[in-house]
C-alpha angles and dihedrals in degrees: 000000000000120000137182139169130214137191121197136161090269093054142275133301147167135223133199134187118196120196118189123213087257092054098256111152125213121183128199131192118195119190112207113212100188134071108283136170121221091261091051090050090051092050092047088052091052097042094048093045089057090048091050093051090048089052089051091053095247113154102169118056143166111209122202126185139153097222105107092187096054095046093044092051094045092048089046093243089128135025123250104236093169114075089217092056090046091054092051091045091054091050091051091051091048090054092044090063089067091065128083091208130014131168126185119206128183114221133179120257089253090068093044099058096120094056091040091055091051091048091052091050087055097045094046091044089237128165112290112231113250091241094053131085120229135202136181120223113200099173136026119276089234137041101263092184100063097024091237127118116258093230099039108154138171088259093085121127098266093052092048092052093046089053091051091048093050091045091053090056096053101036122083106240119213111245115240127194115261116266137187115276114269121178089223094057100084091047092050091046089054096044099041106027101023088236124143133191117270091241105088095210092052090044092056091048093051093046092048 
């Protein structure tokens, strides 16, 4: 999935290009009808692209975008000093927990031209191509007043891991013969058997 945000005199918008493993292309144009900075437009593009893929039933996704700030904040390479950015970042991480596999990749604008074109169509209120889907966004995807996501629920990552840790303490675990250390083992234990290491820090790292 490729995403991009755009802000013009006419307004703001977002564009997404989805490419399936079989090469099928789906294009989305999202018109933003509230005051938005370029960073907000980029986050709206990313958040809504994740929501769209979840609606489509996609659970493994490669995400590509040219916004260094958004990707750095989401991947924790930089701190969110702005409460608005923090709210969006939290919403992205909440949505990420719904995927079985998700990879974020920063690309240059040159390799993001398709999504950029769709975002500009949205921000200039241009004619949507007949083979593209369109949506209108009349309010932010997050609560920008309190800095908390609109749909924040107890199903966030930390709660899920806590439940797994508690479950591991009360459930009788089948004993398995000892085996040589393999870096893949803890990941397979988590994915297949819903088991996590006893060390909570390591458990959170594996689950994430």
